[in-house]
C-alpha positions as CSV (number, residue, x, y, z in Angstrom):
1,M,0.0,0.0,0.0
2,S,3.0,2.2,0.4
3,R,3.6,2.1,-3.3
4,N,3.8,5.5,-5.1
5,L,0.7,5.6,-7.2
6,F,1.9,8.7,-9.1
7,K,5.3,7.3,-10.2
8,T,5.8,7.6,-14.0
9,K,6.7,4.5,-15.9
10,K,10.3,4.5,-17.2
11,Y,9.4,3.9,-20.8
12,A,6.6,6.5,-21.0
13,T,8.8,9.5,-22.0
14,S,10.9,7.6,-24.4
15,K,7.8,6.1,-26.0
16,V,6.2,9.4,-26.6
17,Y,9.5,10.9,-27.9
18,R,10.0,8.0,-30.3
19,S,6.4,8.5,-31.7
20,R,6.6,12.3,-32.2
21,P,8.8,12.5,-35.4
22,S,6.4,10.4,-37.4
23,E,3.4,12.3,-36.1
24,L,4.9,15.6,-37.0
25,K,5.8,14.4,-40.4
26,G,2.1,13.4,-41.0
27,T,1.0,16.8,-39.7
28,E,3.2,18.6,-42.3
29,E,1.8,16.5,-45.1
30,E,-1.8,17.2,-44.0
31,K,-1.3,20.9,-43.5
32,P,-4.5,22.7,-44.5
33,I,-4.5,25.0,-47.6
34,V,-5.8,28.5,-46.9
35,P,-7.4,30.0,-50.0
36,Q,-5.5,33.1,-51.2
37,G,-7.3,36.4,-50.7
38,I,-9.6,35.1,-47.9
39,M,-8.1,37.7,-45.5
40,T,-7.0,41.3,-46.1
41,K,-4.6,43.3,-43.9
42,C,-5.3,46.9,-43.2
43,P,-2.2,49.0,-44.0
44,N,-3.3,51.7,-41.5
45,C,-4.1,49.7,-38.3
46,G,-2.7,46.3,-39.1
47,S,-6.0,44.5,-38.5
48,V,-6.6,41.3,-40.5
49,I,-10.2,41.3,-41.9
50,Y,-12.2,38.7,-43.7
51,T,-12.3,39.9,-47.3
52,K,-16.0,39.1,-47.6
53,L,-16.7,41.2,-44.5
54,L,-14.6,44.0,-45.9
55,M,-16.5,44.0,-49.2
56,K,-19.8,44.1,-47.3
57,N,-18.6,47.2,-45.5
58,R,-17.8,48.9,-48.9
59,K,-14.0,48.2,-48.4
60,I,-13.8,50.4,-45.3
61,C,-11.8,49.2,-42.3
62,E,-13.2,49.7,-38.7
63,C,-10.3,52.2,-38.2
64,G,-11.8,54.3,-41.0
65,Y,-9.2,53.5,-43.6
66,Y,-10.6,53.5,-47.2
67,F,-9.3,50.7,-49.4
68,K,-9.0,51.4,-53.1
69,I,-12.0,50.2,-55.1
70,S,-12.3,49.1,-58.7
71,A,-14.4,51.1,-61.2
72,Y,-17.0,48.3,-61.6
73,E,-17.3,47.9,-57.9
74,R,-17.9,51.7,-57.6
75,L,-20.6,51.6,-60.3
76,A,-22.4,48.8,-58.6
77,M,-22.5,50.8,-55.4
78,I,-23.8,54.0,-57.0
79,L,-26.1,53.1,-59.9
80,D,-29.4,51.4,-59.9
81,E,-29.2,47.6,-60.5
82,D,-28.9,46.7,-64.2
83,S,-29.1,50.3,-65.4
84,F,-25.5,50.8,-66.5
85,I,-24.7,50.8,-70.3
86,E,-21.0,51.2,-70.9
87,T,-19.8,53.4,-73.7
88,D,-16.5,53.3,-75.8
89,H,-15.5,50.1,-74.0
90,Q,-12.8,49.1,-76.6
91,L,-11.2,52.6,-76.9
92,T,-7.5,52.3,-76.3
93,T,-4.2,54.2,-76.8
94,R,-2.0,53.7,-79.9
95,D,1.2,54.4,-78.0
96,P,1.8,57.7,-79.9
97,L,5.5,58.1,-78.8
98,N,6.5,54.4,-79.3
99,F,7.7,54.6,-75.7
100,P,10.1,51.7,-75.0
101,G,8.3,48.9,-73.2
102,Y,5.0,50.8,-73.0
103,A,3.0,48.5,-75.4
104,D,4.1,45.4,-73.4
105,K,3.1,47.0,-70.1
106,L,-0.3,48.0,-71.5
107,V,-1.0,44.4,-72.6
108,K,0.2,43.0,-69.2
109,T,-1.9,45.6,-67.2
110,Q,-5.0,44.9,-69.4
111,T,-4.6,41.2,-68.7
112,E,-4.2,41.6,-64.9
113,T,-7.0,44.1,-64.4
114,G,-9.5,43.2,-67.1
115,L,-9.7,46.8,-68.2
116,I,-8.8,48.4,-71.5
117,D,-7.6,51.6,-69.8
118,G,-7.9,53.3,-66.5
119,L,-11.5,54.7,-67.0
120,V,-14.9,53.3,-67.4
121,T,-17.6,55.5,-68.8
122,G,-21.3,55.0,-69.5
123,K,-24.9,55.9,-68.8
124,G,-27.0,54.8,-65.9
125,T,-29.7,55.8,-63.4
126,I,-29.5,56.8,-59.8
127,F,-33.0,56.4,-58.1
128,G,-34.4,56.3,-61.6
129,M,-32.7,59.6,-62.8
130,P,-30.5,59.2,-65.9
131,T,-26.9,60.4,-65.8
132,Y,-23.6,59.9,-67.6
133,I,-20.9,58.7,-65.3
134,G,-17.2,58.1,-65.5
135,V,-15.1,56.2,-62.9
136,M,-11.3,56.2,-62.9
137,D,-9.5,53.0,-61.7
138,A,-6.2,53.4,-59.9
139,S,-5.2,49.8,-60.5
140,F,-4.5,50.7,-64.2
141,F,-1.3,52.7,-64.4
142,M,-2.3,54.4,-61.2
143,G,-5.2,55.9,-63.1
144,S,-2.9,58.1,-65.1
145,M,-4.6,60.1,-67.9
146,G,-3.5,59.3,-71.5
147,T,-5.1,59.8,-74.9
148,A,-7.7,57.1,-74.4
149,I,-9.0,58.5,-71.1
150,G,-9.1,62.0,-72.5
151,E,-11.0,60.9,-75.6
152,K,-13.5,58.8,-73.5
153,L,-14.2,61.7,-71.2
154,T,-14.6,64.2,-74.1
155,R,-17.1,61.9,-75.9
156,M,-19.0,61.4,-72.6
157,F,-19.4,65.2,-72.1
158,E,-20.5,65.6,-75.8
159,K,-23.1,62.9,-75.5
160,A,-24.4,64.3,-72.2
161,T,-24.6,67.8,-73.8
162,D,-26.6,66.5,-76.8
163,E,-29.0,64.5,-74.5
164,R,-29.1,67.3,-71.9
165,L,-28.0,65.0,-69.0
166,P,-25.8,65.6,-66.0
167,V,-22.3,64.2,-65.7
168,I,-20.7,62.5,-62.6
169,I,-17.0,61.7,-62.6
170,Y,-15.1,59.8,-59.9
171,T,-11.4,60.7,-60.0
172,A,-8.5,58.5,-58.9
173,S,-5.3,59.4,-60.6
174,G,-1.6,60.0,-60.3
175,G,-1.8,62.6,-63.1
176,A,-0.9,62.7,-66.8
177,R,0.6,59.5,-68.2
178,M,4.3,60.1,-68.8
179,Q,4.6,57.4,-71.5
180,E,2.5,59.6,-73.8
181,G,4.2,62.9,-73.1
182,I,2.7,66.0,-74.6
183,F,-0.2,64.0,-76.0
184,S,-1.4,63.2,-72.4
185,L,-1.0,66.9,-71.4
186,M,-3.2,67.9,-74.3
187,Q,-6.1,65.9,-72.7
188,M,-6.3,68.5,-69.9
189,A,-7.4,71.2,-72.2
190,K,-9.4,68.9,-74.4
191,V,-11.6,67.5,-71.6
192,S,-11.8,71.0,-69.9
193,A,-13.2,72.5,-73.2
194,A,-15.8,69.7,-73.4
195,A,-16.8,70.3,-69.8
196,A,-17.1,74.0,-70.5
197,K,-19.6,73.4,-73.4
198,H,-21.6,71.1,-71.1
199,S,-21.7,73.9,-68.5
200,D,-22.6,76.6,-71.1
201,A,-25.7,74.4,-71.9
202,G,-26.8,74.8,-68.3
203,L,-26.2,71.2,-67.3
204,L,-24.9,69.8,-64.0
205,Y,-21.4,68.4,-63.6
206,I,-20.4,66.7,-60.3
207,T,-16.9,65.4,-59.4
208,V,-16.2,63.0,-56.5
209,L,-12.5,63.1,-55.6
210,T,-11.0,59.8,-54.2
211,N,-7.6,58.8,-53.0
212,P,-5.4,59.8,-54.8
213,T,-6.4,62.7,-57.1
214,T,-3.2,64.5,-58.2
215,G,-1.3,66.0,-61.1
216,G,-2.9,67.0,-64.4
217,V,-6.2,65.5,-63.4
218,T,-6.5,67.8,-60.4
219,A,-5.3,70.7,-62.6
220,S,-8.1,70.2,-65.1
221,F,-11.5,68.5,-65.0
222,A,-11.4,67.2,-61.4
223,M,-11.7,70.7,-60.0
224,L,-14.2,72.0,-62.6
225,G,-17.3,70.4,-61.2
226,D,-20.3,72.6,-60.3
227,I,-20.3,70.6,-57.1
228,I,-17.1,68.9,-55.8
229,L,-17.4,66.1,-53.3
230,A,-14.6,64.0,-51.8
231,E,-14.1,60.8,-49.8
232,P,-12.6,61.1,-46.3
233,G,-8.9,61.2,-46.1
234,A,-8.3,61.4,-49.8
235,L,-5.0,62.9,-51.1
236,I,-5.9,65.7,-53.4
237,G,-3.4,68.1,-55.0
238,F,-1.1,68.8,-57.9
239,A,2.4,68.0,-56.7
240,G,2.9,65.6,-53.8
241,P,3.6,66.9,-50.3
242,R,7.1,65.6,-50.3
243,V,7.9,67.4,-53.5
244,I,6.5,70.6,-52.2
245,E,8.5,70.4,-48.9
246,Q,11.7,69.8,-50.8
247,T,10.9,72.7,-53.1
248,I,10.0,75.3,-50.5
249,G,12.3,74.0,-47.8
250,Q,9.5,74.1,-45.2
251,K,7.4,71.6,-43.2
252,L,3.8,71.5,-44.4
253,P,0.8,71.6,-42.0
254,E,-0.5,68.3,-40.7
255,G,-3.1,66.8,-43.0
256,F,-2.0,69.1,-45.9
257,Q,-3.7,68.1,-49.2
258,R,-6.2,65.7,-47.5
259,S,-9.9,66.2,-48.3
260,E,-10.5,67.5,-44.8
261,F,-7.9,70.2,-45.3
262,L,-9.4,71.2,-48.7
263,L,-12.9,71.4,-47.2
264,E,-11.6,73.7,-44.5
265,H,-10.0,76.0,-47.1
266,G,-13.0,76.0,-49.5
267,F,-11.7,73.7,-52.3
268,V,-14.3,71.0,-51.7
269,D,-18.0,71.4,-51.1
270,K,-18.6,68.3,-48.9
271,I,-17.0,65.2,-47.7
272,V,-19.2,62.2,-48.2
273,T,-18.6,58.6,-46.9
274,R,-19.2,55.7,-49.3
275,D,-22.4,54.5,-47.7
276,K,-23.9,58.0,-48.2
277,Q,-22.7,58.7,-51.7
278,K,-25.6,57.3,-53.7
279,D,-28.1,59.1,-51.5
280,T,-26.2,62.4,-51.8
281,L,-25.8,62.1,-55.6
282,G,-29.5,61.2,-56.0
283,L,-30.5,64.3,-54.0
284,L,-28.3,66.6,-56.1
285,L,-29.7,65.2,-59.3
286,K,-33.3,65.5,-58.0
287,L,-32.7,69.2,-57.0
288,H,-31.1,70.0,-60.3
289,N,-34.0,68.4,-62.3
290,K,-36.5,70.5,-60.3
291,E,-34.5,73.7,-60.9
292,A,-34.1,72.9,-64.6
293,K,-37.9,72.4,-65.0
294,Q,-38.6,75.6,-63.2
295,L,-36.2,77.5,-65.4
296,S,-37.6,76.0,-68.6
297,S,-41.1,76.9,-67.6
298,A,-40.1,80.4,-66.6
299,S,-38.4,80.9,-69.9
300,L,-41.5,79.8,-71.8
301,M,-43.6,82.4,-70.0
302,T,-41.2,85.2,-70.9
303,E,-40.6,84.2,-74.5
304,P,-41.9,86.8,-77.0
305,K,-44.9,85.9,-79.2
306,P,-44.3,85.0,-82.8
307,D,-44.6,87.8,-85.4
308,S,-47.7,86.2,-86.9
309,E,-49.5,86.5,-83.5
310,D,-48.4,90.1,-83.1
311,N,-49.7,91.0,-86.6
312,A,-53.0,89.3,-85.8
313,D,-53.4,91.4,-82.7
314,E,-52.7,94.6,-84.6
315,D,-55.3,93.7,-87.2
């Protein structure tokens, strides 16, 4: 009875040790495969988020960080279901300068993104109200503006002017495309002229600035909207803050060139979160339609009578 009941058998440890290598080997062979892309890490707070949950939350992290979003994802969030009709889908650049390696990079980027160029344009409805809309995609050459993008935007403004419809453009760009040189810079004036004709016709033009909106895009059509909206925390400017600091030799204010800074200084009319953008754009379109109808009816009341009617009264 005095025997130690808790004494470990001598062979127990060695037996377990001898069995571990084979068990570990089996574990390595049976290691589960985690599907690629099932999780996404936030570059701002470092949180790891289920990608499906992130998509459900419109690609916004709980910390408030806005992930980049593709053009077609944006269109699905903003437009009524099955209302979008894409225009000039196959329009692409001809590599006007024969820039070394540019043609190959174009084909590679088109294959990777499924886009022909960094802009999708078309016609759709928001709460039943028709509008032309263009959305830039930063995944294609950082949304840089080349000849194809300039031509697509110009055609969109011309169609909207002919049909007397408003235009909405979502910007996301690093500026003019350097591989197309002066031809890309010409698009600034070209698109701005088309936007001016649209404005002269008394039609509404809304821009929504997203991260980033810089360079020649900012210096042209991005800041020409009758109403300029922006997403929270978006970088908006011409030259980047680091370039400006190196040029002037001074430290820039905190938050310089972010949408909140631009709102405070009067360059942006309103900052709108992604979940509120469709409602906001719908309200603006509704208000503009109402004002347009009032103006047209007022102009009809003040129009002079035809000469034949004047003569009839005189007789």
